[in-house]
C-alpha positions as CSV (number, residue, x, y, z in Angstrom):
1,M,-9.6,-16.1,-5.3
2,T,-8.9,-20.0,-5.9
3,F,-7.2,-21.3,-8.6
4,Q,-10.0,-23.2,-9.8
5,E,-12.5,-19.8,-9.7
6,L,-9.8,-18.3,-11.7
7,Q,-9.5,-20.5,-14.4
8,P,-12.7,-19.5,-16.3
9,Q,-11.5,-16.1,-16.0
10,V,-8.2,-16.8,-18.0
11,T,-9.9,-18.4,-20.5
12,A,-12.3,-15.4,-20.8
13,I,-9.6,-13.0,-21.8
14,T,-7.7,-15.2,-24.1
15,I,-10.9,-15.8,-26.1
16,N,-11.6,-11.9,-26.3
17,T,-11.6,-10.9,-29.8
18,T,-11.4,-7.1,-28.8
19,L,-8.1,-7.2,-27.0
20,S,-4.1,-7.7,-28.9
21,R,-2.2,-10.9,-28.7
22,D,0.1,-8.0,-25.9
23,E,-3.1,-7.0,-24.6
24,K,-4.5,-10.4,-23.4
25,L,-0.7,-11.4,-22.6
26,L,-0.7,-8.4,-19.9
27,A,-4.4,-8.7,-18.8
28,V,-3.5,-12.4,-17.5
29,C,-0.3,-11.2,-15.8
30,Q,-2.7,-8.7,-14.3
31,L,-5.3,-11.1,-12.9
32,L,-3.6,-13.7,-11.5
33,Q,-1.0,-10.9,-9.7
34,D,-4.3,-9.0,-8.6
35,N,-6.0,-12.3,-7.2
36,I,-3.1,-14.4,-5.9
37,D,-1.4,-12.5,-2.7
38,Y,1.7,-14.1,-3.0
39,Y,1.8,-13.7,-6.9
40,N,3.7,-10.2,-7.0
41,W,6.0,-10.1,-10.1
42,V,3.7,-12.3,-13.1
43,G,5.3,-11.7,-16.8
44,F,6.2,-13.6,-19.6
45,Y,9.6,-14.4,-21.5
46,F,9.7,-15.4,-25.1
47,A,12.5,-17.6,-26.7
48,N,14.2,-16.7,-29.6
49,Q,16.3,-19.8,-31.0
50,E,18.5,-18.5,-33.6
51,T,20.6,-16.0,-30.7
52,Q,19.2,-18.6,-27.8
53,T,18.0,-15.8,-25.8
54,L,14.4,-14.9,-24.0
55,H,13.3,-11.7,-24.5
56,L,11.1,-10.1,-21.7
57,G,7.3,-10.1,-22.9
58,P,4.2,-8.2,-20.8
59,Y,4.5,-8.5,-17.1
60,V,2.9,-6.6,-14.0
61,G,4.9,-5.9,-11.0
62,A,8.2,-3.9,-10.6
63,E,10.3,-3.1,-13.5
64,T,13.1,-5.2,-14.2
65,D,16.9,-5.0,-16.3
66,H,16.6,-8.1,-17.5
67,T,14.6,-8.0,-20.7
68,V,17.2,-10.1,-22.1
69,I,18.4,-13.9,-20.7
70,P,20.5,-16.2,-22.8
71,F,19.3,-19.7,-22.4
72,G,21.0,-21.8,-19.1
73,K,21.5,-18.9,-17.3
74,G,19.0,-17.6,-14.3
75,I,16.3,-20.1,-13.7
76,C,14.2,-19.0,-16.9
77,G,17.1,-19.3,-18.8
78,Q,17.5,-23.0,-17.2
79,V,13.6,-23.5,-18.1
80,A,14.8,-22.3,-21.7
81,V,17.0,-25.6,-21.9
82,S,15.6,-28.4,-19.5
83,N,11.5,-27.7,-20.7
84,D,10.6,-28.6,-17.2
85,N,8.7,-26.6,-14.6
86,F,11.5,-24.8,-12.0
87,V,10.3,-24.0,-8.5
88,V,12.9,-21.9,-6.5
89,P,11.5,-21.9,-2.5
90,D,14.4,-19.7,-1.3
91,V,16.0,-17.7,-4.5
92,A,19.2,-16.9,-1.6
93,A,20.0,-20.8,-1.9
94,Q,19.9,-20.7,-5.5
95,D,23.1,-20.8,-7.1
96,N,22.4,-20.0,-10.8
97,Y,20.0,-17.1,-10.0
98,I,19.7,-13.9,-11.2
99,A,18.9,-11.3,-8.8
100,C,15.9,-8.9,-9.7
101,S,14.9,-7.3,-6.3
102,F,16.0,-7.8,-2.7
103,T,12.5,-8.3,-2.3
104,V,12.4,-11.4,-4.5
105,K,12.6,-14.5,-2.0
106,S,11.1,-17.2,-4.2
107,E,10.2,-18.0,-8.3
108,I,8.3,-20.4,-10.0
109,V,8.9,-20.5,-14.1
110,V,6.6,-23.4,-16.0
111,P,7.7,-23.0,-20.2
112,L,4.8,-22.6,-22.3
113,F,4.4,-25.1,-25.4
114,V,3.1,-24.7,-28.8
115,D,3.3,-27.7,-30.5
116,G,5.8,-29.5,-28.3
117,E,8.0,-26.7,-29.1
118,N,9.1,-24.6,-25.9
119,I,8.3,-21.1,-27.2
120,G,9.0,-19.0,-23.8
121,Q,7.7,-19.2,-20.3
122,I,5.6,-17.3,-17.4
123,D,7.7,-16.5,-14.4
124,I,6.3,-15.5,-10.8
125,D,8.6,-14.2,-8.1
126,S,7.3,-13.5,-4.5
127,H,8.1,-11.8,-1.9
128,V,7.2,-15.1,0.5
129,I,9.9,-17.9,1.2
130,D,8.3,-21.1,-0.4
131,P,5.0,-20.1,-1.2
132,F,4.6,-22.0,-4.2
133,T,2.9,-25.8,-4.5
134,E,2.0,-28.1,-7.0
135,S,-1.4,-26.5,-7.6
136,D,0.4,-23.7,-8.4
137,E,1.8,-25.6,-11.3
138,R,-0.7,-27.7,-12.0
139,F,-2.5,-23.9,-12.5
140,L,-0.1,-22.4,-14.5
141,E,0.3,-25.2,-16.8
142,F,-3.3,-24.4,-17.3
143,V,-3.0,-20.7,-18.1
144,N,-0.2,-21.7,-20.7
145,K,-2.1,-24.1,-22.8
146,E,-4.6,-21.2,-23.0
147,I,-1.8,-18.9,-23.7
148,A,-0.5,-21.6,-26.4
149,K,-3.9,-21.2,-27.8
150,L,-3.1,-17.3,-29.5
151,Y,0.0,-19.0,-31.2
C-alpha cells in the first residue's frame, strides 16, 4: 500500500471516537507495520521536559528494554534535542546509537510537535539497510500532524 493510500486510514484512526488515545496510537503503529514491509518496529516516545527523558508509548514489534531514554542519547534522544528528523541508513555506522536488536539495520525518527513544542516522536526500526527516503519523512510528518490533533 502506498503512503498516499495509507493517509486516509491514519486519519480515520485518529478521528475514531470509540478508541482511547493510546488505542489510536497503537492502531496507527499496527497499520504502518502491517502495510510497509520495511517498518519492522513502530512506536512512539513522549518527552518529559522536567526530567529531560523520553518515555516509551504504544508500539508494535519486538520488545525493547529502552523504555526511558535521556535527551541527547541515541537517535531518539538526539531528536528530542535537535527537533529535526533523523534518518540512519546504517545503524552500524552511527556513533550515538542505542542498539535495540542485532536485527535492526536502520532507523528513522520524526519529532511530534504540538503548538510548536516537541512532545515526542515516532520511531521506526527496519531490518533493511537504507530503506528510508524523503517520502518516508513526509509521510511520517503527516502521521505526526494527525497524532498532534489528539493532544
